[in-house]
C-alpha positions in Angstrom: 0.1 0.1 -0.1 1.2 3.6 -0.8 3.0 5.6 2.0 0.4 7.1 4.6 2.3 9.0 6.7 2.6 12.1 7.8 4.6 13.6 5.1 1.0 12.9 3.2 -0.6 16.0 2.4 -4.2 14.1 1.7 -4.1 11.8 4.7 -3.8 15.2 6.9 -6.7 16.4 5.2 -8.8 13.4 5.2 -8.3 13.0 9.1 -9.0 16.3 10.4 -12.4 15.5 8.4 -13.3 12.8 10.3 -12.3 14.4 14.0 -14.8 17.3 12.8 -17.7 14.8 11.9 -17.6 15.4 8.0 -17.8 11.6 7.1 -18.2 8.8 9.0 -17.4 6.4 6.0 -14.2 7.5 3.9 -15.0 7.0 -0.3 -12.8 7.8 -2.8 -12.4 6.9 -6.6 -9.7 5.9 -9.3 -11.8 7.1 -12.2 -10.1 6.3 -15.2 -10.9 7.2 -18.9 -11.4 4.2 -21.2 -9.6 5.8 -24.0 -6.1 3.8 -23.7 -4.2 1.4 -21.8 -3.1 2.5 -17.6 0.6 3.8 -17.8 2.8 4.2 -14.3 1.5 7.5 -13.2 -1.6 6.0 -13.1 -0.4 3.4 -10.7 0.1 6.3 -8.5 -3.3 7.2 -8.8 -4.4 4.0 -7.8 -2.2 2.3 -4.9 -3.1 6.8 -3.6 -6.8 6.0 -3.8 -7.4 2.8 -2.8 -4.2 3.1 -0.1 -5.9 5.7 1.3 -9.5 3.9 1.5 -7.8 1.0 3.0 -5.8 2.9 5.6 -9.3 4.3 6.9 -11.3 1.5 6.3 -13.6 3.2 3.6 -13.7 1.8 0.4 -12.7 3.3 -2.8 -14.2 2.7 -6.7 -13.6 2.3 -10.0 -15.2 4.2 -12.7 -15.0 4.6 -16.0 -15.4 8.3 -16.7 -17.0 7.0 -20.5 -18.4 10.3 -21.6 -16.3 10.4 -25.2 -17.1 7.2 -27.4 -15.3 8.1 -30.3 -11.8 7.7 -28.3 -13.4 5.0 -25.8 -13.3 1.2 -26.5 -14.1 -2.4 -24.4 -10.4 -3.5 -25.2 -9.3 -0.3 -22.9 -11.8 -1.5 -20.2 -10.7 -4.7 -20.2 -7.1 -3.7 -19.7 -7.7 -1.1 -17.0 -9.6 -3.8 -15.0 -6.8 -6.5 -15.4 -4.4 -4.2 -14.8 -5.8 -2.9 -11.2 -6.4 -6.2 -10.2 -2.6 -7.0 -10.8 -1.5 -4.2 -8.6 -3.3 -5.9 -5.8 -6.6 -3.4 -5.5 -10.0 -4.9 -5.5 -13.2 -2.3 -5.5 -15.9 -5.3 -4.5 -19.2 -4.6 -5.9 -18.3 -0.9 -6.5 -17.5 -0.8 -10.2 -19.1 2.1 -12.1 -19.9 3.9 -15.3 -20.0 7.4 -15.9 -23.1 5.9 -18.9 -24.8 4.3 -15.4 -25.9 7.8 -15.3 -26.4 9.6 -18.4 -29.9 9.5 -17.7 -29.4 11.8 -14.9 -26.6 14.1 -16.3 -30.0 15.1 -19.1 -32.2 15.5 -15.9 -29.8 17.8 -14.1 -28.9 19.3 -17.5 -32.4 20.5 -17.9 -32.8 21.2 -14.6 -29.4 24.1 -15.2 -31.8 25.6 -18.0 -34.8 25.9 -16.2 -32.5 28.1 -13.5 -31.6 30.1 -15.9 -28.3 28.0 -15.7 -27.3 26.8 -19.0 -28.3 28.0 -22.9 -27.9 26.4 -25.8 -25.4 28.3 -27.9 -24.9 28.0 -32.0 -21.5 29.8 -32.4 -19.6 27.2 -34.4 -16.2 25.9 -32.1 -13.8 28.3 -33.6 -16.0 30.9 -32.6 -16.1 29.7 -29.0 -13.0 29.6 -28.8 -12.9 33.5 -30.0 -15.5 34.6 -27.7 -13.4 32.8 -24.8 -10.8 35.2 -24.5 -7.5 34.8 -22.9 -5.7 34.8 -20.0 -5.3 38.2 -20.2 -8.6 39.4 -21.9 -12.0 38.6 -21.2 -14.4 36.8 -23.1 -17.3 37.8 -24.5 -20.7 36.3 -24.3 -21.9 34.4 -27.0 -25.1 36.0 -29.3 -27.2 32.9 -27.8 -26.8 33.3 -24.2 -30.2 35.0 -23.6 -32.3 32.4 -25.4 -35.3 32.0 -23.5 -35.7 29.4 -21.2 -38.3 27.5 -23.6 -36.4 27.9 -26.1 -33.1 26.2 -24.7 -35.7 23.5 -23.7 -36.9 22.8 -27.0 -33.4 23.4 -28.8 -32.0 20.8 -26.5 -34.3 18.3 -26.3 -33.2 18.5 -30.5 -30.1 17.7 -29.5 -30.9 14.6 -27.7 -33.2 13.1 -31.0 -30.7 14.0 -33.2 -32.4 16.5 -35.2 -28.8 18.4 -35.7 -25.7 17.8 -36.6 -21.9 17.7 -35.1 -21.0 21.0 -33.8 -24.2 23.0 -35.1 -25.6 23.7 -31.1 -23.7 22.5 -27.8 -25.3 23.4 -23.9 -23.4 25.6 -22.3 -23.2 26.5 -18.8 -23.3 30.5 -17.8 -21.3 31.8 -15.6 -19.0 34.4 -16.4 -17.1 35.4 -19.4 -14.8 37.8 -17.6 -13.8 35.3 -14.6 -10.2 35.2 -14.7 -10.4 30.9 -14.6 -10.7 30.2 -17.9 -12.8 27.5 -17.2 -15.7 29.6 -15.8 -16.2 31.6 -19.0 -19.3 29.3 -19.9 -18.0 26.2 -20.2 -19.6 23.2 -22.7 -21.3 21.0 -20.8 -22.7 19.1 -23.6 -22.4 18.2 -27.4 -23.2 16.7 -30.1 -21.6 13.1 -31.0 -23.4 11.0 -33.7 -21.3 7.9 -32.1 -22.0 4.6 -30.5 -21.0 4.5 -27.3 -19.5 0.6 -26.3 -22.6 0.3 -23.4 -25.5 2.5 -24.5 -25.3 1.8 -28.2 -27.0 4.5 -30.2 -29.6 5.3 -27.6 -27.3 9.2 -26.8 -26.6 11.1 -30.0 -25.3 13.9 -27.4 -23.4 13.0 -24.8 -21.9 15.5 -21.5 -18.0 16.6 -20.8 -15.8 15.7 -18.5 -15.5 18.5 -16.4 -19.6 18.0 -15.5 -19.8 14.6 -15.8 -17.2 14.0 -13.3 -18.4 15.8 -10.3 -21.7 15.2 -10.3 -20.9 11.0 -10.8 -18.8 11.9 -7.7 -21.9 13.2 -5.9 -23.6 10.7 -7.1 -21.7 7.9 -5.8 -21.1 9.9 -2.4 -17.6 10.2 -2.7 -16.2 12.5 0.5 -12.9 13.2 -1.2 -11.9 13.2 -5.1 -7.8 13.1 -5.7 -7.1 14.5 -8.7 -4.0 15.6 -10.5 -2.6 19.3 -10.7 -3.8 20.0 -13.7 -7.6 19.8 -12.4 -6.5 22.4 -9.5 -8.0 25.5 -12.1 -10.9 23.2 -12.6 -12.2 23.0 -8.8 -14.1 26.1 -8.7 -16.4 24.2 -11.9 -16.2 21.1 -9.8 -18.0 23.1 -7.1 -20.0 25.4 -8.8 -21.7 22.8 -11.0 -22.6 21.4 -7.5 -23.5 24.0 -5.7 -25.9 25.2 -8.3 -27.6 21.9 -8.4 -27.9 21.9 -4.7 -26.9 18.2 -4.1 -26.8 15.9 -1.2 -23.3 14.9 -1.3 -20.7 17.9 -1.9 -17.2 15.9 -2.4 -13.8 17.8 -1.8 -11.6 17.8 -4.5 -7.8 17.6 -3.3 -5.1 17.8 -6.3 -1.7 16.1 -5.8 1.3 16.0 -8.2 1.5 13.6 -11.4 3.9 11.3 -11.7 6.8 12.4 -14.7 8.8 9.6 -15.7 11.9 10.7 -17.3 13.4 8.9 -20.2 9.0 8.0 -21.9 6.4 10.0 -22.3 3.3 9.5 -20.1 0.4 11.2 -22.5 -2.0 8.2 -23.5 -1.7 10.9 -26.4 1.3 10.4 -27.0 1.7 6.5 -26.4 -1.2 6.3 -28.9 0.6 7.5 -31.3 3.6 4.9 -30.3 1.5 2.0 -31.2 -0.2 3.8 -34.3 3.0 4.7 -35.9 4.6 1.3 -35.0 7.5 2.6 -33.3 6.5 -0.4 -30.6 4.5 -3.8 -31.1 1.5 -2.5 -29.1 0.6 -1.3 -25.7 1.9 -3.9 -24.3 5.4 -3.8 -25.7 7.9 -4.1 -22.8 9.3 -0.7 -23.7 6.0 1.1 -22.8 5.2 2.7 -19.6 2.2 1.0 -19.3 1.0 -1.3 -16.7 0.5 -3.9 -19.1 4.1 -3.6 -20.4 5.9 -3.7 -17.4 4.0 -6.6 -16.2 4.6 -8.3 -19.7 8.5 -7.1 -19.2 8.1 -8.9 -15.8 7.9 -6.0 -13.0 6.2 -7.2 -10.0 3.2 -5.1 -8.7 5.0 -5.0 -5.3 7.9 -3.4 -6.7 5.6 -1.0 -8.4 3.6 -0.4 -5.3 6.8 0.7 -3.5 7.7 2.9 -5.9 4.9 4.6 -5.4 5.5 4.5 -2.0 8.8 6.2 -2.7 8.1 9.0 -4.4 5.5 10.1 -2.0 2.4 12.1 -2.4 3.0 15.9 -3.2 2.0 19.1 -4.2 4.8 20.4 -6.6 5.0 18.8 -9.7 8.8 16.7 -10.4 10.5 13.8 -12.8 11.4 10.8 -11.4 14.2 9.3 -12.3 13.8 5.8 -14.0 16.5 4.2 -12.3 14.4 4.5 -9.0 11.7 2.1 -10.4 14.4 -0.2 -11.4 15.7 0.1 -7.9 12.8 -1.2 -6.8 12.5 -4.4 -9.1 16.2 -5.2 -8.4 15.4 -5.3 -4.8 11.8 -7.1 -5.0 13.8 -9.8 -7.5 16.8 -10.1 -5.4 14.7 -12.0 -2.8 12.8 -14.1 -4.7 14.0 -15.1 -8.0 16.0 -18.4 -8.6 19.3 -18.0 -10.3 20.1 -19.7 -12.8 22.7 -19.6 -15.9 22.3 -18.3 -19.1 24.9 -17.3 -22.0 23.7 -14.8 -24.6 26.1 -14.7 -26.9 28.0 -17.9 -26.8 31.6 -19.3 -27.5 32.4 -22.6 -27.3 34.8 -23.7 -24.6 36.1 -27.6 -24.9 37.8 -29.3 -21.6 40.7 -31.2 -23.4 41.6 -33.3 -20.5 38.2 -34.0 -19.4 36.4 -37.4 -20.5 34.1 -36.8 -24.0 31.5 -38.7 -22.8 31.4 -38.0 -19.4 29.0 -35.6 -17.5 28.1 -35.1 -14.1 25.3 -33.4 -11.8 26.9 -29.9 -9.9 25.4 -28.2 -7.0 24.2 -24.4 -7.6 22.0 -22.3 -5.1 18.9 -21.1 -6.1 19.1 -18.3 -4.2 21.8 -16.6 -1.2 19.0 -14.4 -0.2 16.2 -17.4 0.8 18.1 -20.6 1.6 14.3 -22.3 1.8 14.9 -21.8 -1.9 18.0 -24.5 -1.7 19.8 -26.0 -4.3 19.2 -27.6 -7.8 21.7 -29.7 -9.9 22.8 -28.4 -13.0 24.7 -30.7 -16.0 28.8 -30.4 -16.4 30.3 -32.3 -19.6 33.3 -31.6 -21.6 32.0 -28.9 -23.8 30.4 -25.8 -22.5 29.1 -22.4 -23.7 30.3 -19.3 -21.9 30.1 -16.1 -22.8 32.1 -13.9 -25.9 32.8 -11.1 -23.9 34.5 -13.4 -21.4 37.3 -14.2 -23.7 40.1 -11.9 -25.0 42.8 -13.3 -26.5 44.6 -9.6 -25.8 43.3 -8.7 -22.7 43.5 -5.3 -21.9 44.6 -4.1 -18.0 42.3 -5.2 -15.3 40.6 -7.5 -17.8 40.3 -10.7 -14.9 38.2 -13.4 -17.5 39.9 -15.8 -19.2 42.7 -15.0 -21.9 45.3 -17.5 -23.1 47.6 -19.4 -20.3 45.3 -17.7 -17.6 43.1 -19.5 -15.0 39.6 -18.7 -14.0 36.5 -19.9 -11.5 33.4 -21.4 -13.4 30.5 -21.2 -11.3 29.6 -24.2 -9.2 32.5 -26.1 -11.1 35.9 -26.0 -11.7 39.1 -24.1 -12.3 39.7 -23.7 -15.6 43.1 -23.0 -17.5 43.4 -21.5 -21.5 45.7 -23.4 -23.6 44.6 -22.6 -27.8 42.3 -21.0 -29.8 40.7 -22.4 -32.5 40.1 -19.4 -35.2 38.5 -19.3 -38.6 41.2 -19.4 -41.2 39.2 -17.2 -43.8 37.6 -14.5 -41.1 40.2 -14.9 -37.8 36.9 -15.1 -35.8 37.7 -17.4 -32.9 35.4 -20.1 -33.3 36.6 -22.4 -30.1 38.6 -22.0 -26.6 40.4 -24.9 -25.4 41.3 -25.5 -21.8 42.0 -27.9 -19.1 40.4 -28.3 -16.0 41.8 -29.1 -12.3 39.8 -32.1 -11.5 41.0 -31.0 -8.0 39.0 -27.7 -8.0 35.5 -29.3 -8.4 32.5 -26.9 -6.8 35.0 -23.9 -7.4 37.6 -23.8 -4.2 41.2 -24.9 -4.7 42.9 -27.8 -2.3 45.9 -25.8 -2.0 44.4 -22.8 -1.3 45.1 -20.6 -4.4 43.3 -17.7 -5.8 41.4 -16.4 -9.1 39.9 -13.2 -9.9 37.3 -14.1 -12.7 34.4 -16.4 -12.0 32.5 -17.1 -15.2 29.4 -18.3 -15.9 28.4 -21.4 -18.6 26.0 -24.0 -19.5 27.2 -27.6 -21.0 26.8 -27.5 -24.8 25.3 -31.0 -24.5 22.5 -30.6 -22.2 21.8 -26.6 -22.7 18.5 -25.4 -24.2 18.1 -22.4 -27.3 16.5 -19.7 -25.9 16.0 -16.1 -27.7 16.8 -13.2 -25.3 15.4 -9.6 -25.5 17.3 -7.3 -24.3 15.5 -4.0 -23.7 17.0 0.1 -23.2 15.1 3.1 -22.6 12.6 4.0 -25.1 13.9 7.5 -25.6 17.5 9.1 -25.6 16.5 12.0 -23.8 15.3 13.1 -20.4 12.1 14.6 -21.1 11.2 13.8 -24.5 7.7 15.9 -23.4 9.4 19.0 -24.1 10.2 18.4 -27.7 6.9 19.6 -28.5 7.0 22.8 -26.7 10.2 23.6 -29.0 8.6 22.6 -32.2 9.8 19.5 -32.6 8.7 16.1 -33.0 8.9 14.0 -29.8 9.3 10.6 -31.9 12.3 11.6 -33.4 13.8 11.3 -29.7 13.1 7.4 -30.0 16.5 5.1 -29.1 17.1 3.1 -32.2 18.6 0.6 -30.1 15.9 0.2 -27.6 15.1 -3.6 -28.3 18.0 -5.6 -29.4 17.0 -9.4 -30.0 19.6 -12.4 -29.1 18.3 -15.3 -31.2 21.1 -17.8 -30.4 21.4 -17.9 -26.6 21.6 -20.9 -24.4 20.1 -21.6 -20.6 20.0 -24.4 -18.5 17.9 -26.9 -18.8 15.5 -26.7 -16.2 14.5 -23.4 -17.9 12.4 -25.7 -20.1 10.0 -26.4 -17.5 9.5 -22.3 -16.7 6.2 -21.2 -16.9 5.0 -17.4 -18.8 5.9 -14.9 -16.4 8.4 -16.7 -14.4 11.1 -14.5 -13.2 15.0 -15.5 -12.9 18.1 -13.7 -12.4 20.4 -14.6 -15.2 23.8 -15.2 -13.4 25.6 -12.1 -13.8 23.6 -10.7 -16.6 20.3 -9.3 -15.0 17.1 -10.2 -14.4 14.6 -12.2 -17.0 11.0 -13.1 -17.6 9.3 -15.5 -19.8 7.6 -13.8 -22.6 4.0 -15.2 -23.7 5.2 -15.2 -27.3 7.2 -18.6 -25.9 6.6 -21.6 -28.0 7.4 -24.7 -26.8 11.1 -26.0 -26.9 11.3 -21.9 -28.4 11.7 -19.7 -25.0 12.1 -16.0 -25.2 12.9 -14.6 -22.0 12.7 -10.4 -21.8 15.4 -8.8 -19.2 13.6 -6.8 -17.2 16.8 -4.9 -16.1 20.5 -5.5 -15.6 22.2 -6.0 -12.3 23.8 -2.8 -12.0 22.1 1.0 -13.2 24.5 1.4 -16.0 22.7 4.4 -17.1 24.2 6.5 -14.5 27.5 6.5 -15.5 26.1 7.2 -19.3 24.4 10.2 -17.8 27.2 11.3 -15.8 28.6 11.5 -18.9 26.4 13.0 -20.5 26.3 15.9 -18.1 30.1 16.0 -18.4 30.6 16.8 -22.1 27.6 18.9 -22.2 29.3 21.2 -19.4 26.2 20.8 -17.0 
């Protein structure tokens, strides 16, 4: 659950409201629009709303604000439900849709018209924008602002019956065109949209706007605290205005908090949708995406994301969180629970010349040194092995402690070996094999005479290994804040990292991994944490690298800052 300690100003507000007797039960809600998949930014709101309800013994509703059928899809509804459940939260019987209240919204609109608080406006969209004014100049009253109540009721009924074209009329609240808050300058509350709705079909051809429907949905569900991100702070007077004019029984308190911004990615559904539509990624669940389905497919755990939301806390000021903090959270989680295995991504064959050709043996390996209860496993060892190609250098640089001609190293859980010969392709000079000898007295990785070696390598037996594909993921963007590119007139997609996905098809892994299930997570020793992807097939596993063992980007960013002089 999200940290709801003293530093959480929202918790303090709720505590005070309860002490003053304003509420007996705390009721919050998570209100996504079903126009895309949820991303890591939504996780903060999910954890906050459900976490506070749990903290105070209340309840949290899941409500879909489905008021724009042109952008909504049942696929997004299904994905949102799955994501919230995956994070570990349950709304019980309290699953709602704004579309549940369409008839009541309509009746509330009639009430506003009858009060002289709303009118049908026949300005076109461009004229409405022009009449609204600017931040420094007041707006101008619509030519249709003083229509009579009966005419407004008749026109609004005609809008509902589909007698007019899209854009021909809208229903606007009558507030104050000179207000310093542009949101209060007679906002549109209903527009004509001749579009079937995913739940109500063709019943309606007028749909309420978000600002109008959201506060009324909160009120109808008896929400006590409506938690919103900071961009809705200027909308709060409008939220309150609708509820005050309609004299509703429940008037929730809107409280704003800073949204989550993460570097090296984008958090706008519009931008994420563009990445999908233009095939920059392979779908909403692409493991490079910041969507919860993408993070789940990559191998992130619900616990790590909740921990991340806990660490960033709840504040009033906007800031950008470093991706390395999210990666830290998954490393910390998987370090405790992920079984250790050995896999070789870029294989180089090693032949142990003094090992019996047909012989093999089973060596004991620790499953997780952080948790002894996970026990051990047996890994096969034979004359021919695979090691990482980068673990051998024919002409090693200084401080290179891995395998090289004449050098002795340790094979993890196995023996000491010494390189004696290098076999190359006569035409290309490529190294094909490395021939070594082993010391049979060093079984288990230690020498009885006490001699030490500096290098320890992972390996797999070539006779027993299973072939696998591995996908190595990197930052989706090269620049820390790609969303800023649009403000500079640039295309944010130009900052995409062309090396964000590298697929390696000829990897070799322990034979025990053939029993892995989709979504199972492992630490490939010395390489990072990996997860079995849903695209895996029998006999052809595909592993996604969740995260490396260390934050390699910290060094890269430090170098970039040094080169830029910052």
